[in-house]
C-alpha atoms as a printed R data frame, in Angstrom:
    type eleno elety resid chain resno       x       y       z
1   ATOM     1    CA   MET     A     1  90.620 113.808 116.867
2   ATOM     2    CA   THR     A     2  88.563 111.158 118.659
3   ATOM     3    CA   THR     A     3  89.092 108.864 121.617
4   ATOM     4    CA   GLU     A     4  89.421 105.970 119.153
5   ATOM     5    CA   LEU     A     5  92.704 107.383 117.847
6   ATOM     6    CA   THR     A     6  95.437 104.739 117.583
7   ATOM     7    CA   PRO     A     7  99.186 105.000 116.957
8   ATOM     8    CA   ALA     A     8  98.586 103.783 113.407
9   ATOM     9    CA   ASP     A     9  96.560 106.942 112.775
10  ATOM    10    CA   ILE     A    10  99.427 109.248 113.786
11  ATOM    11    CA   ASP     A    11 102.119 110.113 111.258
12  ATOM    12    CA   LEU     A    12 104.669 112.492 112.798
13  ATOM    13    CA   SER     A    13 106.444 112.838 109.440
14  ATOM    14    CA   ASP     A    14 103.322 114.352 107.859
15  ATOM    15    CA   LEU     A    15 103.493 118.153 107.932
16  ATOM    16    CA   ARG     A    16  99.708 118.261 108.087
17  ATOM    17    CA   PHE     A    17  99.952 116.841 111.601
18  ATOM    18    CA   TRP     A    18 101.970 119.866 112.733
19  ATOM    19    CA   VAL     A    19  99.425 122.427 111.564
20  ATOM    20    CA   ARG     A    20  96.530 120.841 113.445
21  ATOM    21    CA   PRO     A    21  95.273 122.555 116.635
22  ATOM    22    CA   LEU     A    22  97.657 122.207 119.568
23  ATOM    23    CA   ARG     A    23  94.982 120.382 121.571
24  ATOM    24    CA   GLU     A    24  94.806 117.653 118.933
25  ATOM    25    CA   ARG     A    25  98.585 117.412 118.871
26  ATOM    26    CA   ALA     A    26  98.586 116.895 122.641
27  ATOM    27    CA   GLU     A    27  95.927 114.181 122.330
28  ATOM    28    CA   ALA     A    28  97.972 112.368 119.701
29  ATOM    29    CA   PHE     A    29 101.141 112.338 121.809
30  ATOM    30    CA   ALA     A    30  99.148 111.115 124.799
31  ATOM    31    CA   VAL     A    31  98.082 108.131 122.666
32  ATOM    32    CA   LEU     A    32 101.704 107.461 121.694
33  ATOM    33    CA   ARG     A    33 102.881 107.624 125.304
34  ATOM    34    CA   ALA     A    34 100.159 105.170 126.331
35  ATOM    35    CA   HIS     A    35 101.238 102.652 123.675
36  ATOM    36    CA   PRO     A    36 103.700  99.999 124.922
37  ATOM    37    CA   GLU     A    37 105.898 100.209 121.815
38  ATOM    38    CA   PRO     A    38 107.493 103.258 120.169
39  ATOM    39    CA   VAL     A    39 106.270 104.257 116.722
40  ATOM    40    CA   PHE     A    40 108.516 104.347 113.679
41  ATOM    41    CA   ASN     A    41 108.232 107.245 111.243
42  ATOM    42    CA   THR     A    42 109.165 106.802 107.601
43  ATOM    43    CA   LEU     A    43 110.249 110.122 106.178
44  ATOM    44    CA   PRO     A    44 109.116 111.130 102.694
45  ATOM    45    CA   LYS     A    45 111.442 111.074  99.709
46  ATOM    46    CA   LEU     A    46 112.241 114.467  98.232
47  ATOM    47    CA   PRO     A    47 113.927 114.953  94.852
48  ATOM    48    CA   PHE     A    48 117.733 115.339  95.032
49  ATOM    49    CA   LEU     A    49 117.834 114.341  98.707
50  ATOM    50    CA   PRO     A    50 119.020 110.984 100.045
51  ATOM    51    CA   GLN     A    51 116.223 108.764 101.271
52  ATOM    52    CA   SER     A    52 116.153 108.796 105.045
53  ATOM    53    CA   PRO     A    53 115.777 105.443 106.807
54  ATOM    54    CA   GLY     A    54 113.268 107.050 109.169
55  ATOM    55    CA   SER     A    55 113.407 107.170 112.960
56  ATOM    56    CA   TRP     A    56 111.861 105.923 116.185
57  ATOM    57    CA   ALA     A    57 109.874 108.466 118.200
58  ATOM    58    CA   LEU     A    58 110.897 108.852 121.848
59  ATOM    59    CA   THR     A    59 107.846 110.409 123.496
60  ATOM    60    CA   HIS     A    60 108.291 109.700 127.222
61  ATOM    61    CA   HIS     A    61 110.144 112.003 129.583
62  ATOM    62    CA   ALA     A    62 112.243 109.102 130.893
63  ATOM    63    CA   GLU     A    63 113.239 108.074 127.350
64  ATOM    64    CA   VAL     A    64 114.276 111.592 126.354
65  ATOM    65    CA   THR     A    65 116.304 112.179 129.510
66  ATOM    66    CA   GLU     A    66 118.050 108.794 129.371
67  ATOM    67    CA   ALA     A    67 118.990 109.218 125.720
68  ATOM    68    CA   SER     A    68 120.277 112.711 126.495
69  ATOM    69    CA   ARG     A    69 122.492 111.367 129.299
70  ATOM    70    CA   HIS     A    70 124.094 108.755 127.028
71  ATOM    71    CA   PRO     A    71 125.599 110.560 124.027
72  ATOM    72    CA   GLU     A    72 128.013 107.666 123.571
73  ATOM    73    CA   VAL     A    73 124.978 105.616 122.463
74  ATOM    74    CA   PHE     A    74 122.657 108.315 121.151
75  ATOM    75    CA   SER     A    75 125.060 110.371 119.086
76  ATOM    76    CA   SER     A    76 124.579 113.842 117.609
77  ATOM    77    CA   GLU     A    77 126.746 112.949 114.626
78  ATOM    78    CA   PRO     A    78 126.251 113.350 111.718
79  ATOM    79    CA   SER     A    79 123.192 115.501 112.448
80  ATOM    80    CA   ALA     A    80 121.058 116.433 115.446
81  ATOM    81    CA   THR     A    81 118.634 118.935 113.948
82  ATOM    82    CA   SER     A    82 117.438 117.524 110.660
83  ATOM    83    CA   PRO     A    83 115.134 114.483 110.544
84  ATOM    84    CA   ALA     A    84 116.542 113.701 107.099
85  ATOM    85    CA   ASP     A    85 120.082 113.947 105.728
86  ATOM    86    CA   MET     A    86 120.815 117.079 103.749
87  ATOM    87    CA   PRO     A    87 123.021 117.050 100.625
88  ATOM    88    CA   ARG     A    88 126.669 116.894 101.654
89  ATOM    89    CA   TRP     A    89 127.408 120.221  99.970
90  ATOM    90    CA   MET     A    90 125.130 121.899 102.545
91  ATOM    91    CA   ASP     A    91 127.084 120.532 105.523
92  ATOM    92    CA   LYS     A    92 129.629 123.344 105.255
93  ATOM    93    CA   TYR     A    93 126.888 125.817 106.112
94  ATOM    94    CA   PHE     A    94 124.992 124.018 108.851
95  ATOM    95    CA   ASN     A    95 127.204 121.366 110.465
96  ATOM    96    CA   SER     A    96 128.286 122.871 113.798
97  ATOM    97    CA   MET     A    97 128.854 122.121 117.487
98  ATOM    98    CA   ILE     A    98 125.279 120.905 117.931
99  ATOM    99    CA   ASP     A    99 126.090 118.097 115.457
100 ATOM   100    CA   MET     A   100 129.267 117.015 117.298
101 ATOM   101    CA   ASP     A   101 130.070 114.612 120.108
102 ATOM   102    CA   ASP     A   102 132.747 114.905 122.748
103 ATOM   103    CA   PRO     A   103 135.654 115.473 122.887
104 ATOM   104    CA   ARG     A   104 135.482 117.976 120.020
105 ATOM   105    CA   HIS     A   105 132.093 119.250 121.160
106 ATOM   106    CA   ALA     A   106 133.344 119.804 124.717
107 ATOM   107    CA   LYS     A   107 136.419 121.731 123.574
108 ATOM   108    CA   ILE     A   108 134.431 124.173 121.479
109 ATOM   109    CA   ARG     A   109 131.682 124.505 124.079
110 ATOM   110    CA   ARG     A   110 134.252 125.514 126.710
111 ATOM   111    CA   ILE     A   111 135.284 128.514 124.609
112 ATOM   112    CA   VAL     A   112 131.842 129.980 124.181
113 ATOM   113    CA   SER     A   113 130.515 128.992 127.605
114 ATOM   114    CA   ARG     A   114 132.520 131.840 129.141
115 ATOM   115    CA   ALA     A   115 130.245 134.324 127.419
116 ATOM   116    CA   PHE     A   116 127.172 132.705 129.003
117 ATOM   117    CA   SER     A   117 128.492 132.410 132.547
118 ATOM   118    CA   PRO     A   118 126.459 133.981 135.389
119 ATOM   119    CA   LYS     A   119 129.184 136.620 135.795
120 ATOM   120    CA   MET     A   120 129.017 137.663 132.145
121 ATOM   121    CA   LEU     A   121 125.206 137.616 132.123
122 ATOM   122    CA   ALA     A   122 125.157 139.836 135.206
123 ATOM   123    CA   LYS     A   123 127.222 142.382 133.279
124 ATOM   124    CA   ALA     A   124 124.733 142.252 130.388
125 ATOM   125    CA   GLU     A   125 121.655 142.627 132.594
126 ATOM   126    CA   ASP     A   126 121.515 146.424 132.473
127 ATOM   127    CA   ASP     A   127 121.900 146.390 128.704
128 ATOM   128    CA   ILE     A   128 119.074 143.847 128.327
129 ATOM   129    CA   ALA     A   129 116.810 145.972 130.529
130 ATOM   130    CA   LEU     A   130 117.555 149.142 128.553
131 ATOM   131    CA   ARG     A   131 116.817 147.371 125.296
132 ATOM   132    CA   ALA     A   132 113.513 146.011 126.627
133 ATOM   133    CA   THR     A   133 112.499 149.505 127.748
134 ATOM   134    CA   ARG     A   134 113.232 150.945 124.310
135 ATOM   135    CA   ILE     A   135 111.372 148.113 122.573
136 ATOM   136    CA   VAL     A   136 108.258 148.626 124.712
137 ATOM   137    CA   ASP     A   137 108.522 152.397 124.181
138 ATOM   138    CA   GLU     A   138 108.352 151.820 120.437
139 ATOM   139    CA   LEU     A   139 105.546 149.249 120.777
140 ATOM   140    CA   ILE     A   140 103.509 151.839 122.696
141 ATOM   141    CA   GLU     A   141 104.299 154.495 120.108
142 ATOM   142    CA   ALA     A   142 103.100 152.154 117.342
143 ATOM   143    CA   GLY     A   143  99.858 151.512 119.232
144 ATOM   144    CA   GLY     A   144 100.170 147.735 119.051
145 ATOM   145    CA   GLY     A   145 100.449 145.529 116.000
146 ATOM   146    CA   ASP     A   146 102.506 142.410 115.452
147 ATOM   147    CA   PHE     A   147 104.013 141.427 118.786
148 ATOM   148    CA   VAL     A   148 106.548 139.052 117.193
149 ATOM   149    CA   SER     A   149 108.302 141.543 114.926
150 ATOM   150    CA   GLN     A   150 107.848 144.541 117.220
151 ATOM   151    CA   ALA     A   151 108.856 142.955 120.523
152 ATOM   152    CA   ALA     A   152 109.383 139.186 120.895
153 ATOM   153    CA   ALA     A   153 111.936 138.861 118.083
154 ATOM   154    CA   ARG     A   154 113.733 142.121 118.702
155 ATOM   155    CA   LEU     A   155 115.129 141.630 122.190
156 ATOM   156    CA   PRO     A   156 116.902 138.278 121.679
157 ATOM   157    CA   VAL     A   157 118.213 139.131 118.229
158 ATOM   158    CA   GLU     A   158 119.583 142.476 119.414
159 ATOM   159    CA   VAL     A   159 121.259 140.834 122.396
160 ATOM   160    CA   ILE     A   160 122.930 137.983 120.482
161 ATOM   161    CA   CYS     A   161 123.967 140.311 117.655
162 ATOM   162    CA   GLU     A   162 125.516 142.682 120.196
163 ATOM   163    CA   MET     A   163 127.366 139.775 121.822
164 ATOM   164    CA   LEU     A   164 128.766 138.733 118.445
165 ATOM   165    CA   GLY     A   165 129.543 142.273 117.305
166 ATOM   166    CA   ILE     A   166 127.103 142.224 114.375
167 ATOM   167    CA   PRO     A   167 126.416 145.786 113.169
168 ATOM   168    CA   VAL     A   168 122.960 147.212 113.918
169 ATOM   169    CA   GLN     A   169 122.183 147.681 110.230
170 ATOM   170    CA   GLN     A   170 122.447 143.902 109.767
171 ATOM   171    CA   HIS     A   171 119.979 142.923 112.513
172 ATOM   172    CA   ARG     A   172 116.908 142.917 110.271
173 ATOM   173    CA   ARG     A   173 118.656 140.754 107.699
174 ATOM   174    CA   VAL     A   174 119.802 138.335 110.404
175 ATOM   175    CA   VAL     A   175 116.170 137.839 111.418
176 ATOM   176    CA   GLU     A   176 115.201 137.205 107.782
177 ATOM   177    CA   TRP     A   177 117.973 134.645 107.287
178 ATOM   178    CA   THR     A   178 117.277 132.783 110.535
179 ATOM   179    CA   ASN     A   179 113.552 132.707 109.691
180 ATOM   180    CA   ILE     A   180 114.436 130.841 106.507
181 ATOM   181    CA   ILE     A   181 116.788 128.392 108.215
182 ATOM   182    CA   VAL     A   182 114.387 127.314 110.974
183 ATOM   183    CA   GLY     A   183 111.327 127.723 108.734
184 ATOM   184    CA   TYR     A   184 112.647 125.329 106.101
185 ATOM   185    CA   SER     A   185 109.246 123.628 105.786
186 ATOM   186    CA   ASP     A   186 107.145 126.801 105.658
187 ATOM   187    CA   PRO     A   187 106.267 127.983 102.122
188 ATOM   188    CA   GLU     A   188 106.371 131.625 103.205
189 ATOM   189    CA   TYR     A   189 110.077 131.404 103.943
190 ATOM   190    CA   VAL     A   190 111.432 128.934 101.388
191 ATOM   191    CA   GLY     A   191 109.300 129.817  98.378
192 ATOM   192    CA   ALA     A   192 108.078 126.257  97.841
193 ATOM   193    CA   THR     A   193 105.125 124.266  99.119
194 ATOM   194    CA   VAL     A   194 106.060 120.870 100.520
195 ATOM   195    CA   GLU     A   195 103.089 118.821 101.667
196 ATOM   196    CA   TYR     A   196 104.246 115.603 103.286
197 ATOM   197    CA   THR     A   197 101.546 113.019 102.826
198 ATOM   198    CA   GLY     A   198 103.022 110.216 104.893
199 ATOM   199    CA   GLY     A   199 103.904 106.737 103.785
200 ATOM   200    CA   GLY     A   200 107.217 107.874 102.325
201 ATOM   201    CA   THR     A   201 105.804 110.343  99.807
202 ATOM   202    CA   ALA     A   202 105.687 114.096  99.469
203 ATOM   203    CA   ASN     A   203 103.860 116.411  97.112
204 ATOM   204    CA   VAL     A   204 106.814 118.386  95.828
205 ATOM   205    CA   GLY     A   205 108.414 118.616  92.419
206 ATOM   206    CA   LYS     A   206 112.031 118.956  91.375
207 ATOM   207    CA   LEU     A   207 111.807 122.679  90.739
208 ATOM   208    CA   ALA     A   208 110.189 123.259  94.116
209 ATOM   209    CA   THR     A   209 112.931 121.236  95.823
210 ATOM   210    CA   ILE     A   210 115.638 123.204  94.009
211 ATOM   211    CA   ARG     A   211 113.977 126.452  95.062
212 ATOM   212    CA   MET     A   212 113.674 125.277  98.665
213 ATOM   213    CA   LEU     A   213 117.265 124.032  98.958
214 ATOM   214    CA   GLY     A   214 118.574 127.106  97.160
215 ATOM   215    CA   THR     A   215 116.743 129.481  99.496
216 ATOM   216    CA   ILE     A   216 117.990 127.687 102.608
217 ATOM   217    CA   ALA     A   217 121.552 127.463 101.280
218 ATOM   218    CA   SER     A   218 121.508 131.144 100.308
219 ATOM   219    CA   ALA     A   219 120.513 132.138 103.856
220 ATOM   220    CA   GLY     A   220 123.291 129.953 105.254
221 ATOM   221    CA   TRP     A   221 125.817 131.369 102.775
222 ATOM   222    CA   ARG     A   222 124.905 134.951 103.680
223 ATOM   223    CA   LEU     A   223 125.358 134.273 107.392
224 ATOM   224    CA   HIS     A   224 128.676 132.576 106.630
225 ATOM   225    CA   ARG     A   225 129.777 135.550 104.568
226 ATOM   226    CA   LEU     A   226 128.933 137.872 107.471
227 ATOM   227    CA   ALA     A   227 130.872 135.575 109.812
228 ATOM   228    CA   PHE     A   228 133.921 135.512 107.522
229 ATOM   229    CA   LYS     A   229 133.940 139.306 107.347
230 ATOM   230    CA   LEU     A   230 133.637 139.802 111.095
231 ATOM   231    CA   GLY     A   231 136.135 136.993 111.746
232 ATOM   232    CA   ARG     A   232 138.784 138.593 109.540
233 ATOM   233    CA   GLU     A   233 138.300 141.926 111.283
234 ATOM   234    CA   ARG     A   234 138.547 140.407 114.775
235 ATOM   235    CA   ARG     A   235 141.659 138.412 113.953
236 ATOM   236    CA   SER     A   236 143.502 141.572 112.933
237 ATOM   237    CA   LYS     A   237 141.857 143.858 115.521
238 ATOM   238    CA   PRO     A   238 140.471 141.882 118.472
239 ATOM   239    CA   THR     A   239 137.725 143.390 120.595
240 ATOM   240    CA   ASP     A   240 135.861 142.129 123.666
241 ATOM   241    CA   ASP     A   241 132.972 140.523 121.764
242 ATOM   242    CA   LEU     A   242 132.199 136.826 121.361
243 ATOM   243    CA   THR     A   243 133.410 136.739 117.760
244 ATOM   244    CA   SER     A   244 136.882 137.810 118.907
245 ATOM   245    CA   ALA     A   245 136.868 135.155 121.613
246 ATOM   246    CA   LEU     A   246 135.983 132.447 119.099
247 ATOM   247    CA   VAL     A   247 138.317 133.309 116.222
248 ATOM   248    CA   ASN     A   248 141.315 133.916 118.494
249 ATOM   249    CA   ALA     A   249 140.749 131.000 120.869
250 ATOM   250    CA   ASN     A   250 143.201 128.147 121.169
251 ATOM   251    CA   VAL     A   251 141.462 124.785 121.611
252 ATOM   252    CA   ASP     A   252 144.130 122.360 122.893
253 ATOM   253    CA   GLY     A   253 146.621 123.679 120.375
254 ATOM   254    CA   GLU     A   254 144.072 124.132 117.610
255 ATOM   255    CA   ARG     A   255 142.146 127.114 116.353
256 ATOM   256    CA   LEU     A   256 138.713 127.044 114.793
257 ATOM   257    CA   SER     A   257 139.003 127.052 111.029
258 ATOM   258    CA   PRO     A   258 137.123 129.836 109.223
259 ATOM   259    CA   ARG     A   259 134.473 127.299 108.194
260 ATOM   260    CA   GLU     A   260 134.123 125.907 111.714
261 ATOM   261    CA   PHE     A   261 133.790 129.405 113.124
262 ATOM   262    CA   ALA     A   262 131.208 130.379 110.499
263 ATOM   263    CA   ALA     A   263 129.091 127.285 111.217
264 ATOM   264    CA   PHE     A   264 129.249 127.982 114.941
265 ATOM   265    CA   PHE     A   265 128.450 131.651 114.337
266 ATOM   266    CA   LEU     A   266 125.332 130.565 112.427
267 ATOM   267    CA   LEU     A   267 124.296 128.267 115.271
268 ATOM   268    CA   LEU     A   268 124.639 131.039 117.855
269 ATOM   269    CA   VAL     A   269 122.657 133.503 115.749
270 ATOM   270    CA   VAL     A   270 119.833 131.028 115.122
271 ATOM   271    CA   ALA     A   271 119.674 129.476 118.594
272 ATOM   272    CA   GLY     A   272 120.273 132.815 120.262
273 ATOM   273    CA   ASN     A   273 117.067 134.351 119.008
274 ATOM   274    CA   GLU     A   274 114.596 131.757 117.717
275 ATOM   275    CA   THR     A   275 113.922 129.848 120.936
276 ATOM   276    CA   THR     A   276 113.605 132.947 123.103
277 ATOM   277    CA   ARG     A   277 111.455 134.901 120.682
278 ATOM   278    CA   ASN     A   278 108.981 132.028 120.497
279 ATOM   279    CA   ALA     A   279 108.918 131.585 124.265
280 ATOM   280    CA   ILE     A   280 108.134 135.300 124.685
281 ATOM   281    CA   ALA     A   281 105.413 135.166 122.026
282 ATOM   282    CA   HIS     A   282 103.876 132.004 123.464
283 ATOM   283    CA   GLY     A   283 104.058 133.550 126.910
284 ATOM   284    CA   LEU     A   284 101.912 136.516 125.930
285 ATOM   285    CA   LYS     A   285  99.404 134.203 124.262
286 ATOM   286    CA   LEU     A   286  99.289 131.957 127.345
287 ATOM   287    CA   PHE     A   287  98.734 134.855 129.730
288 ATOM   288    CA   THR     A   288  95.958 136.058 127.435
289 ATOM   289    CA   GLU     A   289  94.250 132.657 127.468
290 ATOM   290    CA   HIS     A   290  94.810 132.182 131.209
291 ATOM   291    CA   PRO     A   291  94.033 135.517 132.898
292 ATOM   292    CA   ASP     A   292  94.098 133.839 136.317
293 ATOM   293    CA   GLN     A   293  97.783 133.065 135.790
294 ATOM   294    CA   ARG     A   294  98.445 136.655 134.767
295 ATOM   295    CA   GLU     A   295  96.785 137.825 137.992
296 ATOM   296    CA   LEU     A   296  98.938 135.428 140.010
297 ATOM   297    CA   LEU     A   297 102.084 136.758 138.373
298 ATOM   298    CA   LEU     A   298 101.175 140.426 138.762
299 ATOM   299    CA   ALA     A   299 100.320 139.873 142.436
300 ATOM   300    CA   ASP     A   300 103.956 138.890 143.134
301 ATOM   301    CA   PHE     A   301 106.054 139.351 140.014
302 ATOM   302    CA   ASP     A   302 109.470 138.997 141.624
303 ATOM   303    CA   GLY     A   303 108.418 135.937 143.604
304 ATOM   304    CA   ARG     A   304 106.734 134.120 140.720
305 ATOM   305    CA   ILE     A   305 108.431 135.126 137.486
306 ATOM   306    CA   ALA     A   306 111.105 132.406 137.702
307 ATOM   307    CA   GLY     A   307 108.453 129.700 137.909
308 ATOM   308    CA   ALA     A   308 106.432 131.411 135.185
309 ATOM   309    CA   VAL     A   309 109.395 131.353 132.802
310 ATOM   310    CA   GLU     A   310 109.956 127.634 133.377
311 ATOM   311    CA   GLU     A   311 106.257 126.914 132.813
312 ATOM   312    CA   ILE     A   312 106.175 128.970 129.604
313 ATOM   313    CA   VAL     A   313 109.135 126.995 128.271
314 ATOM   314    CA   ARG     A   314 107.631 123.656 129.358
315 ATOM   315    CA   TYR     A   315 104.196 124.384 127.980
316 ATOM   316    CA   SER     A   316 105.274 125.875 124.665
317 ATOM   317    CA   SER     A   317 108.417 123.746 124.080
318 ATOM   318    CA   PRO     A   318 109.776 126.081 121.357
319 ATOM   319    CA   VAL     A   319 112.124 123.349 120.066
320 ATOM   320    CA   ILE     A   320 109.928 120.333 119.346
321 ATOM   321    CA   PHE     A   321 112.596 117.686 118.802
322 ATOM   322    CA   MET     A   322 116.240 116.778 118.308
323 ATOM   323    CA   ARG     A   323 117.558 113.766 116.460
324 ATOM   324    CA   ARG     A   324 120.058 111.212 117.726
325 ATOM   325    CA   ASN     A   325 121.904 108.427 115.911
326 ATOM   326    CA   VAL     A   326 122.293 105.034 117.611
327 ATOM   327    CA   THR     A   327 125.912 103.838 117.824
328 ATOM   328    CA   ARG     A   328 125.280 100.383 119.321
329 ATOM   329    CA   ASP     A   329 122.408  98.135 120.311
330 ATOM   330    CA   TYR     A   330 120.718  99.532 123.412
331 ATOM   331    CA   GLU     A   331 117.581  98.686 125.365
332 ATOM   332    CA   LEU     A   332 115.447 101.647 126.421
333 ATOM   333    CA   ASN     A   333 112.022 101.400 128.038
334 ATOM   334    CA   GLY     A   334 111.659  97.763 126.969
335 ATOM   335    CA   HIS     A   335 112.604  98.317 123.316
336 ATOM   336    CA   THR     A   336 115.949  97.442 121.761
337 ATOM   337    CA   TYR     A   337 117.300 100.080 119.401
338 ATOM   338    CA   ARG     A   338 119.806  98.767 116.880
339 ATOM   339    CA   LYS     A   339 123.128 100.230 115.811
340 ATOM   340    CA   GLY     A   340 122.628 102.515 112.811
341 ATOM   341    CA   GLU     A   341 119.024 103.398 113.645
342 ATOM   342    CA   ARG     A   342 117.813 106.909 114.411
343 ATOM   343    CA   VAL     A   343 115.641 108.234 117.195
344 ATOM   344    CA   THR     A   344 113.795 111.516 117.571
345 ATOM   345    CA   LEU     A   345 113.651 113.075 121.037
346 ATOM   346    CA   PHE     A   346 110.253 114.767 121.196
347 ATOM   347    CA   TYR     A   347 110.675 117.390 123.906
348 ATOM   348    CA   TRP     A   348 107.143 118.652 123.263
349 ATOM   349    CA   SER     A   349 105.749 115.245 124.240
350 ATOM   350    CA   ALA     A   350 108.134 114.661 127.143
351 ATOM   351    CA   ASN     A   351 107.006 117.955 128.639
352 ATOM   352    CA   ARG     A   352 103.449 116.612 128.795
353 ATOM   353    CA   ASP     A   353 104.248 113.193 130.193
354 ATOM   354    CA   GLU     A   354 101.486 112.319 132.698
355 ATOM   355    CA   SER     A   355 103.893 110.238 134.767
356 ATOM   356    CA   VAL     A   356 105.993 113.325 135.500
357 ATOM   357    CA   PHE     A   357 103.645 116.316 135.317
358 ATOM   358    CA   THR     A   358 100.297 116.445 137.130
359 ATOM   359    CA   ASP     A   359  97.598 117.698 134.769
360 ATOM   360    CA   PRO     A   360 100.233 118.374 132.085
361 ATOM   361    CA   ASP     A   361  97.924 120.278 129.725
362 ATOM   362    CA   ARG     A   362  97.264 122.910 132.393
363 ATOM   363    CA   PHE     A   363  99.326 126.122 132.298
364 ATOM   364    CA   ASP     A   364 100.374 126.639 135.912
365 ATOM   365    CA   ILE     A   365 103.082 129.152 136.821
366 ATOM   366    CA   LEU     A   366 103.190 127.728 140.364
367 ATOM   367    CA   ARG     A   367 104.007 124.215 139.105
368 ATOM   368    CA   SER     A   368 106.638 122.623 141.306
369 ATOM   369    CA   PRO     A   369 108.666 120.632 140.677
370 ATOM   370    CA   ASN     A   370 108.962 121.362 136.968
371 ATOM   371    CA   PRO     A   371 111.673 119.109 135.476
372 ATOM   372    CA   HIS     A   372 110.901 120.084 131.883
373 ATOM   373    CA   VAL     A   373 113.219 119.451 128.944
374 ATOM   374    CA   GLY     A   374 112.347 122.645 127.081
375 ATOM   375    CA   PHE     A   375 116.050 123.547 126.996
376 ATOM   376    CA   GLY     A   376 116.990 120.017 125.992
377 ATOM   377    CA   GLY     A   377 117.580 116.970 128.124
378 ATOM   378    CA   PRO     A   378 120.355 116.622 130.728
379 ATOM   379    CA   GLY     A   379 123.783 115.980 129.317
380 ATOM   380    CA   PRO     A   380 126.438 117.692 127.191
381 ATOM   381    CA   HIS     A   381 123.951 119.258 124.781
382 ATOM   382    CA   PHE     A   382 121.798 121.048 127.357
383 ATOM   383    CA   CYS     A   383 121.108 124.520 125.949
384 ATOM   384    CA   LEU     A   384 124.170 126.701 126.449
385 ATOM   385    CA   GLY     A   385 122.066 129.866 126.395
386 ATOM   386    CA   ALA     A   386 119.362 128.713 128.820
387 ATOM   387    CA   ASN     A   387 120.251 131.287 131.475
388 ATOM   388    CA   LEU     A   388 120.391 134.077 128.896
389 ATOM   389    CA   ALA     A   389 116.971 133.027 127.577
390 ATOM   390    CA   ARG     A   390 115.533 133.018 131.112
391 ATOM   391    CA   ARG     A   391 116.911 136.503 131.725
392 ATOM   392    CA   GLU     A   392 115.514 137.885 128.461
393 ATOM   393    CA   ILE     A   393 112.049 136.402 129.036
394 ATOM   394    CA   THR     A   394 112.012 137.760 132.597
395 ATOM   395    CA   VAL     A   395 113.093 141.252 131.584
396 ATOM   396    CA   MET     A   396 110.620 141.445 128.715
397 ATOM   397    CA   PHE     A   397 107.601 140.451 130.806
398 ATOM   398    CA   ARG     A   398 108.678 142.732 133.632
399 ATOM   399    CA   GLU     A   399 108.717 145.652 131.209
400 ATOM   400    CA   LEU     A   400 105.490 144.650 129.468
401 ATOM   401    CA   PHE     A   401 103.360 143.955 132.526
402 ATOM   402    CA   SER     A   402 104.642 146.907 134.557
403 ATOM   403    CA   ARG     A   403 103.716 149.319 131.759
404 ATOM   404    CA   LEU     A   404 101.011 147.467 129.796
405 ATOM   405    CA   PRO     A   405  99.307 145.194 132.343
406 ATOM   406    CA   ASP     A   406  96.307 144.550 130.063
407 ATOM   407    CA   ILE     A   407  98.271 143.695 126.897
408 ATOM   408    CA   THR     A   408  96.609 140.770 125.137
409 ATOM   409    CA   ALA     A   409  97.358 138.615 122.123
410 ATOM   410    CA   GLY     A   410  95.071 137.734 119.246
411 ATOM   411    CA   ASP     A   411  95.127 134.680 116.996
412 ATOM   412    CA   PRO     A   412  98.661 133.691 115.959
413 ATOM   413    CA   ASP     A   413  99.936 132.880 112.503
414 ATOM   414    CA   ARG     A   414 101.759 129.639 113.297
415 ATOM   415    CA   LEU     A   415 104.953 128.481 111.654
416 ATOM   416    CA   MET     A   416 104.428 125.399 109.500
417 ATOM   417    CA   SER     A   417 107.048 123.228 111.127
418 ATOM   418    CA   GLY     A   418 107.562 120.005 113.015
419 ATOM   419    CA   PHE     A   419 110.854 121.331 114.423
420 ATOM   420    CA   ILE     A   420 110.078 124.779 115.863
421 ATOM   421    CA   ASN     A   421 106.823 125.531 117.697
422 ATOM   422    CA   GLY     A   422 106.804 129.083 116.428
423 ATOM   423    CA   TYR     A   423 104.591 132.057 115.767
424 ATOM   424    CA   LYS     A   424 105.325 134.059 112.645
425 ATOM   425    CA   ARG     A   425 102.933 136.826 113.672
426 ATOM   426    CA   LEU     A   426 100.881 137.546 116.785
427 ATOM   427    CA   PRO     A   427  98.621 140.629 116.949
428 ATOM   428    CA   CYS     A   428  98.560 142.457 120.262
429 ATOM   429    CA   THR     A   429  96.409 145.200 121.774
430 ATOM   430    CA   PHE     A   430  96.619 147.216 124.985
431 ATOM   431    CA   THR     A   431  95.394 150.319 126.699
432 ATOM   432    CA   PRO     A   432  97.966 153.060 126.091
433 ATOM   433    CA   PRO     A   433  99.529 154.214 129.359
434 ATOM   434    CA   THR     A   434  98.746 157.726 130.533
435 ATOM   435    CA   THR     A   435 101.692 160.078 130.626
């Protein structure tokens, strides 16, 4: 990209934008933040899907945080995660707490929040540490390889599956199904190539769309089926896991229906591993590219790891955006958004806002203050599992750098997505420790 880049040259609905080098992506968002007016993105039309009206891009930190604080104006209903509306028959698989507003959202969140309290996380700390030790043991035994599948993905998926009571033999399948759900635009996962070309068009045929929707729906159905099975078991024989807490909870005189529980189960499985695994993978890549920051961390791990975790999340922004739906006319940053319009909260851009972060494209584990929105903006939808994610990232890097201080990452195989800033694969090498 060149310095002559203008907002008219930037199409955030074009998938080709999201596979460009990260430096070029940063340059493009800097141009959008410098422009006095927000840009409007027209989403492409896909066969069998309703035509989306498009959305306004919120790229400034102040815009994202204000919209997050006012859910009565910027609503999560009917959807917060998809830029376009999915067929209504798919709602039963994917419509969950993240797509709700208060008071229903608050009631359900109160149930599950108990499992993520500091007291409960303190109880899980030893288990997380033991799992990280075993994972690094096996990484050493393998002599390196793909860091994502062998380390970054394993810790969070094992932890959330354990919390939900998912049997060990299902963990690998859970990873496969969540890969499909968050990788809905990546041909490797959905079996169809969708090349958005901007201007409301997309290079995709009817058969490819059927294959894509069928693959995504199948993954959702399989996770629902697993949820139904576990839910039935926990209703008849409660245990101390999170599934038991959810299916047996009374929410102001109501219980979660089997469908509501299954949708929430899917959300926990996806959110409980995807964000953290990508933060861990990005973290290793960042410490490889910035050896000075690795040296700073290793010089005082306990004193600096908390700041390092926040900077990894800010810099990588594993979740790129969330959608909101405008319920009434509202002026924000000099622009009036009209009732019925949609906005996209670009966390990735907000986390590089020059008015908030000095030298925002610099990875700096000593950055302070660091008011990033990598776990979402302030408000009712701030990431419920943020503290669990912080703990998992901390434990994993403690184990890695104490035993493999020279571990480095190679070139990643990036996920083709405008929603998740993910690595599908990331080669790693290290000097085997002496016994």
